[in-house]
VEXTOR-354575 format. One record per atom (N, C-alpha, C): x, y, z. Coordinates in steps of 0.02 Angstrom, whole numbers, plus 50000, padded with zeros to 5 digits. Last residue first. Layout:
N
XYZ;...
***
This chain:
458
497984996150812;498394992150769;498674998150717;497225005450891;497795005450900;498225003250855;495874995750907;495755003050885;496455007150874;495704982150962;495904985650894;495914990950861;495424985451091;496164981451072;496094983051003;494204992551090;494904997251103;495314992651085;492694991451036;493464986951024;493904991151026;491524998551039;492125000151074;492494994951075;490814998350921;490604994350999;491344993851036;490995011850869;490455010350892;490365004950946;492545009450832;492355013650880;491685013150908;492224998250744;492664997250805;492515001850849;491345005450650;491184999450691;491514997450757;492505013650588;491855015050625;491535012650671;493305004750534;493575008150586;492835013050615;492394997150441;492674992450495;492864999250541;491925009950359;491465005250402;491795001050443;493275008650305;493165015150340;492615012250382;493644999850236;493844998650290;493785004550327;491984991850173;492494996350156;492844997550238;491524974550161;491254981450171;492054984950169;491644960650158;491364962450100;491084971550122;492324953250272;491574954350266;491254957150220;493434951650203;493284946350222;492644948250229;493864966150187;493944959750132;493364955250144;494074970550323;493494972050288;493414967750220;495004961850372;494574961550401;493894963250359;496084968950299;495894962350264;495364960950308;496034980550359;495894981850301;495694974150260;496434976950494;495734980150479;495594980250405;497264963250583;497174968850497;496524970350487;496924956850683;496954962050694;496924967350620;497374942350601;497534945250647;497794953150682;496074938550543;496784942350507;497324944550543;495234932950645;495694928650590;496224930550555;494894944250718;495434939650754;495774935250703;494114952150630;494754954850659;495274949950661;493204941750621;493554943550568;494224946650585;492694942550750;492794936150711;493444936450663;492284956650752;492894951550800;493214945050780;491174955250675;491744960050663;492364957150684;490344946650702;490654945150658;491194951350641;490004952650832;490324945850826;490744943750763;489494963750795;489844963650824;490344958750832;488184958550718;488794963050670;489404962750708;487624952250841;487694948250783;488324950950736;487304961750888;487694957850921;487944954750873;486434970150815;486934973250833;487334968350859;485264960950801;485604961050766;486284964450772;485454950350972;485304956150927;485574955550867;485874936951029;485144939751028;484794946450998;486884925850968;486754932150971;486014934650963;487214908951037;486874913250995;486724920351006;488624905751079;488194905251101;487824910851058;489654891450962;489504898851005;488834901251025;489514875550994;489294880850960;489424886151001;490344859251020;490214864551041;490054869250987;490684846850953;489874849450933;489624855250980;491994845750988;491824845150924;491074849450901;492424855451109;491924849951111;491934850051035;493904864351114;493204863051138;492844857351095;495544860151184;495134863051121;494384859051138;496444866851322;495974862051292;495524863751224;497904875151341;497184877551332;496954870351300;499234875951354;498674872651413;498004874651414;500064878751263;499944870551256;499274870251324;499054890551122;499404888651189;499244881551226;499174898550985;499064890651023;499404891551081;498614915750961;499234910750954;499164905050990;497544924550893;497574916850932;498064912950941;497394941550870;497694934750861;497554930550924;496994952450949;496554950150900;496744944150876;498114957151018;497914961550983;497404958950926;498344948151114;498024953551138;497534958351092;499024939851033;498404936651056;498054943651077;500214946451029;499774945050958;499154942650979;501074943951127;500474950751123;500154952451073;501464933051129;500874930951147;500484940351148;502844938251114;502634935951051;501704934751067;503194940551248;503194946751173;502864944951126;503354929051287;502764932651325;502674940851274;504544923051246;503824920351203;503144926051231;505494936951203;505554931951230;504634929351214;506844942251110;506334941151113;506004936851153;508234951951193;508064943751168;507244946451159;509034961851249;509144960551195;508844955551159;507814969451344;508484968851347;508624965851269;506264967651342;506594969951380;507334965851366;504924971951218;505554967051222;505904971351290;504114979851136;503804976551222;504294972151271;504224981851013;504064988651086;504174986251138;504394970450971;505034974150978;504834979151032;503124964150963;503644960451015;504234965651009;502764973050845;502534972350925;503084968850975;503544966950756;503514975350756;503344977550835;503034953750738;503734954350764;503974964250799;501884953850698;501834951650772;502724952150810;501914960250566;501664965050637;501744962550697;502734949650521;503174957150523;502714961050564;501764939650496;502384940050532;502624945850567;500964945650422;500684945750494;501224944350533;501584946550289;501414952050340;501094952750398;501664932450274;502354936450296;502094944250330;499954927850342;500604926450310;501204931850322;498974927050403;498964933250374;499814932650331;498944915550449;498404916650402;498514922850371;499784907750530;499874913750502;499444915650437;499924896250616;499874895150554;499824901050511;501194894750751;500814896850723;500554897650661;502314886750780;501724884550808;501034886650764;503364895750782;503274890050717;502694885350717;503114904450864;503004906550794;502984899850751;503364896850976;502864898850963;502704901850900;504704894050962;504174888850962;503514891150940;505234906450963;505404902150908;504904896650904;504974908851116;504764912351042;504594909750989;505734898051173;504924897951180;504704903351110;507054903151134;506854896551104;505974895851123;507044919851084;507124915351135;506794905851112;507734926950939;507174925050973;507484920051033;508984943550979;508924937050945;508054933250974;508784957950887;508694954550936;508744947950928;510014962350741;509364963750772;509294958850826;510984974050672;511104967050740;510434967250769;510384984850617;510824980850576;510804973850634;508744988950671;509534991950662;509884983050630;507384985450679;507874987250740;508534988250717;506864980150588;506534987150605;506864988150677;507914972950526;507484976750477;507204983650517;508034962950599;508574967150584;508334973050556;506874957050592;507024957950684;507584963750652;506654951550475;506434956950510;506434959750571;507824941450493;507904947650436;507284953050466;507214932950571;507884935750572;507974941450556;506024929150529;506014932550571;506664935850592;506624922050398;506194928350406;506154932450455;507114909250483;507614915850441;507164922750402;505794906250531;506564909550569;506964913450526;505044903150414;504824907850466;505444910250507;505464892750328;505694899150306;505474905250366;504914880850363;505844882450376;505984888550364;503664881750331;503884883050395;504384883850404;502804883650211;503414882850205;503664885450283;501414883450233;501574878750198;502364877850192;501314896150292;501214890650336;501384883650284;501474904850195;501954904950251;501764897750282;500724900650036;500884904750107;501124901050153;501624903649882;501614899849936;501444903549996;500984911249724;501444911649800;501124908449837;501104904949566;500924905349633;501324905349694;501304913049417;501674910749478;501304911049547;501084909449246;500784909349313;501354907649376;501064918049093;501704915249128;501274915349202;499974924149039;500484921948990;500904915749030;498924929149099;499064924549124;499454919949081;498324941949022;498854943049085;499184936849095;497644936748918;498334940248915;498814941448973;496624930248990;497244924948943;497684929248926;496014940749043;496174933349093;496864932049057;495544945748927;495944949348963;496264944049015;494584936148880;495204938148844;495664939748884;493684935749003;494094931348987;494724932148944;493554948949118;493434946549054;494064940349035;492674946149272;493264947249253;493264946349162;491344941649293;491554950249324;492194951449297;490534931049250;490534936549215;490864941749242;491124919949319;490484923749347;490334929749302;492074915249269;491684911249267;490784913649269;493034925749325;492884925249234;492414921149228;492874922549448;492824928749412;492664930649350;493584909249448;492874909949462;492574917949454;494814913149404;494594908849373;493704910349385;495224922149533;495104925949476;494724921249416;495114922649678;494994916449613;494754920049562;496304936049742;495584932649723;495594925849688;497294942049743;497284936149800;496484935149784;498464946049588;497714945749643;497664939149695;499394954549488;499204949849551;498524951449573;500304956749336;499714958349384;499834953949441;501564965149246;501494960049300;500934961749332;502254971949094;501594971449121;501514964849178;503434979349040;503424975949053;502744974349118;503444996348938;503444991449004;503354986149002;503355002748817;503894996148822;503844993748882;502095009548725;502255008948779;502685002548777;501735023948624;501835018248632;502325016848694;500285032948618;501055033648629;501155026148654;499255041248487;499355035648541;500105035248558;498255056648503;498805050648485;498965047148514;497305063748563;497065062448501;497725057748480;496755064048730;497145064148690;496835062648606;495825061848841;495875070748787;496225069648747;496875052648907;496185055648908;496225061648886;497995046048812;497875050448861;497185049948870;498355030148766;498065035348735;497875040948792;499615018448718;498985021148769;498925027248731;499884999948647;500005008248634;499375011648694;500074989548631;500504990248658;500584997748639;498854981048588;499264986848545;499854987548565;498624972748692;498704969148624;499064973448574;498714979748807;499114974248812;499274971848735;497604990148767;498334992948780;498924986148762;496454981548767;496764985248705;497494987448711;496454978548900;496584972048843;496764976648787;496184989748959;496974988848963;496914981748933;494884992248907;495484996548880;496114995348904;494114982048966;494144982448899;494744986648878;494264985549088;494624981349076;494624979848995;493424997649125;494074998049117;494484991449085;492264992649152;492284997249097;492924999449071;492434981949254;492214979249181;492384984849125;493614987049359;492914987449347;493034986349274;494774978249456;494684982849399;493964981149364;494994968649547;494644973349576;494574977649517;496084960449500;495344957649502;494964962249523;497224965449531;496934965749470;496264963949463;498064967249648;497304967349650;496914970149584;499404978149552;499084973449615;498434974249614;500294978749423;499604980349432;499384974749497;501814985349386;501454980549425;500674983749443;502764988949268;502114991849300;501814985949315;504614991949225;504054985249236;503414989549276;505405000949106;505474995549157;504684990049167;505275008749014;505475002148987;505544998149035;504015016749091;504465018149027;504625010249001;503125019849186;503655014349185;504085013649148;502645031149156;502985032349203;503445026549210;501485026249047;502105030349029;502695030149073;500665019649152;500975015049087;501575019849049;500255030249229;500805023949266;500925020449199;500245044449134;499935038949160;500445034749181;500665062749158;500695055849128;500535049349157;499565076349115;499935072049170;500025064349133;499445093749084;499495086749058;499795082249113;498325103749177;498985102949174;498905094849133;497075104749240;497275110749219;498055108349193;495785095549248;496255094549215;496745101349191;494685101749308;495135101549366;495705099349334;493495092749214;493545098349256;494165096649303;494445085449073;493925086049126;494035091849150;495445088948984;495215083048984;494685082649007;496385099849016;495835102548983;495185095148975;497785091748962;497525097748988;496925100148965;497785074848972;497775079848941;497645085448972;498115060349064;497605064249027;498055069949000;498305042249109;498795049249103;497905052649084;498225029649124;498305031049055;498495038249051;498135028749261;498365022949224;498475025749162;497345039649290;497965037749338;498375031649296;496275040249213;496925045049217;497465042349259;495455027249261;495835028649189;496415032449191;495285031149401;495735025449378;495945027549317;494385039449470;495245042949439;495635036649403;493425034249475;493375037749442;493985041549417;493775023249569;493515019549508;493545026349446;495185027149671;494555027749651;494265026549576;496295011749715;496055021049656;495245019649658;496355000149764;496445008549802;496345015249763;496504993349698;495934991549730;495884998249772;497684992749608;497014993949577;496384994149626;498934998149670;498554995149695;497734996049656;500574999849570;499805000249573;499324998249609;502265003049549;501644997449579;501195002749593;503575002649438;503055005549461;502485001849479;505225002349425;504634997949443;504065002049476;506265010049296;505705010349354;505425003449355;507965001949242;507245005649223;506965005049274;508744990549278;508834998349301;508405003149299;508274980449244;508234980049307;508464989449321;508034974549108;507894982749110;508034984549200;508204961149104;508944964849072;508644972049084;507834954149280;507824955749220;508344960649175;508064953849411;508354948949391;508374949549298;507174963749456;507854964949477;508094960149440;505794960149390;506194965549372;506804965649394;505814948649490;505624946349420;505984952949385;505504955149600;506174949149597;506194949849532;504324963349607;505114966349596;505714961049596;503534950949616;503674953749557;504424958749547;504004945449729;503944941949685;504084946249629;503524956049795;504254954649832;504294951149761;502044956349785;502514962849759;503244959749769;501764943749828;501764944049774;501904950749750;501714939749985;502504943449934;502274942449867;500814936650059;501114929950038;501734933050020;499674947850082;500284945550129;500794941450100;498404936150034;498494941850056;499214942050092;498854921449931;498414925849979;498724932450006;499124921749758;499364918549812;498904925549861;499774925949583;499124924049638;499384920449695;500264934149454;500474931049516;500014930549546;500634933249279;499894933749349;500214930649392;501434942649171;501554937749216;500754938349266;502094943948983;501534945749046;501544941749094;503614942548938;503024940148934;502764943248999;505124945548907;504764951148918;503794950548935;506394936448989;505954936648933;505334938848954;507194936549109;507384940249035;507074938448976;506324928949196;506544936049208;506844940449157;505924916849183;505604921749150;505814929149155;506814908949254;506504906749179;506364911849155;506944914149382;507494913949336;507494912849265;505594910649428;505854918749404;506524917049379;505854897449430;505324899349385;505504908149383;506724897049551;506914894649475;506434896549416;506094904049631;506694906249623;506934904949556;505194892749678;504894900549666;505604903749612;505994882549709;505574881049655;505384888649639;506404889449841;506984888349792;506534887749714;505144891149904;505434894249887;506144894349831;504934875449902;504384880249881;504884885949861;506014870749996;505864868549933;505434873449882;506554886050101;506374879350084;506214876850003;507424896950117;507814891350090;507304884950080;507364914750124;507064907150139;507434902550097;506794927850016;507174926150090;506994919350113;506974937149893;506674931649908;507124928149967;507784947949835;507224949749892;506764943249924;509664944949825;508834943049812;508294945649862;510754946549861;510474951749817;509824949549798;511044939949953;511164936549905;511014940349847;510794940850093;510154940650055;510424938149979;511824945850157;511624939950198;510894937550138;511674962850123;512094959250161;511704951250169;510874968149975;510834968950055;511334961350076;511644975449849;511364970549886;511384971449941;511914993649870;512134987149833;511624981149864;511745005549906;511995001949959;512184994749919;511465015949798;511925016149836;512345010949881;510335009649765;510805009649723;511285010549741;509385010149877;509535001149868;510245002649804;509115022549890;509595019049947;509825012149906;508455024049764;509085028149783;509475025449823;507325016049787;507745014549745;508455016849742;506895022849925;507045015149900;507695013649841;506515035549840;507055032849910;507305028649914;505505031249754;506015033649734;506725033649781;504515026149847;504785021849824;505495023149781;504355037249916;504525033049978;504975027949914;503595044849807;504295046049837;504665042049871;502565036049809;502975035649736;503705040349765;501915038849925;502215030749899;502575030449838;501495049949906;502025048349952;502395041949941;500495051749794;501145055149801;501955054649851;499665041949849;500045040749790;500715043149787;499145047849960;499595041349950;499955038949909;498605059149912;499205059949951;499605052449942;497565055249822;498155058349783;498715058649846;496865049249901;497105045249860;497595047449826;496455059449986;496845055750035;497145050049978;495885067849891;496405070049919;496835065049949;494745060549879;494985061049824;495905062549840;494005061149996;494325054949976;494875055349925;493615074950006;494365072850042;494595065850048;493345084749856;493075077749897;493755075249943;493195102849881;493455094949862;493335091149898;492805118649832;492845112149873;492855106549847;494575120649789;493875118549829;493335121449812;495555109649689;494985115349681;494615114649742;497095104649710;496405102849711;496085110649726;498655100249637;498255104849670;497645101549657;500435092349646;499815091549620;499415098449658;501845096949678;501715091049637;500985090649617;502545112049649;502095108449687;502005101349643;503475119949569;503645114749614;503255108949634;503045128649490;503675131549521;503945124949577;502175123549414;502835124749388;503265127449429;501245122849496;501315117249489;502125118849454;501035137149521;501345133049577;501575126449562;500345139049416;500965143049423;501315138649463;499005132449429;499525131649391;500145133949377;498745142349538;498845135349549;499255130749486;498415153549461;498985152349511;499285147149527;497355148049393;497945151349359;498565150949416;496375148049487;496605142049469;497255143149414;495855154749566;496335154749580;496685150249539;494345154849576;494605160249544;495255160249548;494155142349657;494065142649584;494215147949547;495515141349777;494775143949741;494845142349683;496535127849818;496565135349790;495625135449791;498085120049871;497315118749869;497085126049854;499535108849815;499135115949825;498315114249826;500345097849902;499795098349848;499485104849888;502135093049888;501515098349914;500925097549865;503205079649955;502745082449906;502205088249938;504605084150032;504015082650052;503665085849997;506095087950044;505865082449996;505025081350002;506935102850034;506305099450077;506125095450035;507625112849989;507855104549952;507315099750023;507595125350009;507815123450053;507945114950034;506865129849879;507565133249901;507905128749954;505525122449930;506085122949856;506695123149866;505135129450024;505205120850013;505705120249980;504915142349980;505615139850030;505755133650016;504045142549885;504675141749854;505115140949914;502965139649963;503165133849925;503915135249895;502715150750025;502955144750060;503275139150028;502485158949923;503065159549963;503335154450003;501165153149891;501735152549843;502385152949884;500435157450015;500735149149985;501185148749934;501135171250089;500925168850049;501025161650026;501285179050237;501705174650202;501235170850143;499705186450277;500405186750281;500955183950225;498425172650264;498765178750299;499615179550302;498515165050105;498565165150167;498785171050201;498025155549952;497895163050000;497955161650076;498415140849951;498845146849910;498795154449939;498735128550060;498275133550032;498625138950006;499465113350063;499625120450080;498975125450040;499935099350143;499505103050098;499405109850097;501315087950112;501135095150139;500595097250103;502045073150176;501785078450126;501375084150151;502705068250265;502815065950192;502405068750167;503915080450366;503225077250342;503295073850279;504785085550511;504865082850441;504115079150415;505095099550617;504815094050603;504945091950535;505435113150612;505535109750675;505405101950653;505175118950495;505955119150517;506045115350576;503945117050482;504415113050434;505035114250470;503415125950569;503335119450581;503845115150542;503795138650529;504005135750577;503905128150606;502945138450403;503845138650397;504065137450467;501735140550465;501905132650425;502665132550420;501745151550527;501665145650566;501945138750524;501725158950395;502355159650458;502535152550505;500705156150334;501175154650312;501875156350357;499455148950456;499655155050404;500415151450389;499015138950543;498485144050508;498705148050470;499295121650524;499495128550538;499095132350501;499305104850590;498895110350560;499395116950570;499615088650566;499905094250609;499465100150562;499075071150561;499205076450526;499415082350584;499105054950521;499345059050574;499245066450524;498045043850465;498435047750443;498515053850487;496855036050465;497645032750488;498245037450468;495835040450421;496155036650361;496925033850385;495325048050512;494875040950497;495195037550462;496385058050500;496425052850566;496065046450546;495735063350395;496435061150385;496425055450433;494635069450452;494625063950391;495225060150386;495185077250552;494855071350578;494635068750517;495885087250457;496185083550500;495935078150542;494815092150387;495335088750351;495575083850407;494315099250492;493795094650462;494295088750423;495125108550527;494915104050574;494595099250538;495345116050405;495975113050446;495575105450489;494065120750381;494425116250340;494995112250383;493855127950494;493405122350485;493665119350452;494955139550501;494805134250543;494485127250535;495585143750360;495035142550387;495045136650431;497265144850325;497005147950373;496065149550404;498025129650308;497525133750281;497175139750346;498975115950298;499155123650300;498655126750270;499465101250370;498925104250329;498975112850344;500705089550352;500485096550364;500025099450333;500655071650389;500435077450320;500425083350387;501395056150397;501195062850417;501265067350393;500995038850403;501075045050341;501035051050397;
***
């Protein structure tokens, strides 16, 4: 993501820029309306954070220019307490959202990601509508010809035309959202919206508003009515990813929505019927969460009317090379480079703890360093430098009774645990954080603390 920050206060520009950088969001700063217009003319941005009060050209004028020029970047307005009326006017002009100073930068990041993801989804839907089914895919998002994928496709055919709730389970990166999109694409309401939300990525305090919406004045900062994701999905599909992360306080409200097929906005007095199909997914052992009392049993049965288990990539080796061909074409153009025999053998030998997502990560890196029109074995070996451990024929296995050297300090133990988690997840810091039970921000800070440079730029 690349964001433009427009604010005349230097400390706000710099502190926001540093925070966004920690969240792996690239940013450019402008100190005035004129500077902002200059940046917008030269570069494109995924989103724009725009202060209302600026020296010279005001934020409202900059917003008007953005709208007039048809610039697709969503705009988040920021304003002081006394400027709320102006901010509401900006929403009418075309701003996507606004925040009142001082605000929590974590909330800003949540709103940024939501806006950008929604915009990208709209673009993908428009592109898909123009292009039709992708060549070579038969119109299907499921790629591969293994028996497991064929069985999965048969399951989807059975339920696509039936509006039952579906629970998709499987490891991280195994393609749970792809399966959900395929269910929607094969159903009778395929032309309606597919709305996806990552429950684990929404701040608990904002989750109810995101899902159910709110009325104007429902809480501090609620200056306008907002539709929730259940409403936005319309007659389409709402995909609730990482459903196991939903707090208990909201589980009972979700259960009521599923039972009554109605939703009530925060601060609202009337119920709104919902027609969207609900598909949820989790990479956790949800039955264990139920036994531990962390997930409501009645909600589990409501969600688990039909169950789909996504097979990990290591159990469908036949699909690795077809997937690799598709991903290489996706990231390099219509005619992707070929895999050398050595590169293909290395991929087939790798167990892919990160599944399809890890395969894509390996190939993206290989594309950067390849020479000519072919992916070589040494290009695949770059995964080792990034924290993976692709098997090498010349390496001899350690003795069965071998044990790692003991760490002498608490810091060394922590460092070793972080390195091992990153290695197990192919350098994926989000999944490493999940393994260790800490936040992604903690992992980023520890990587810097222990100078683990090979993991800093993934």
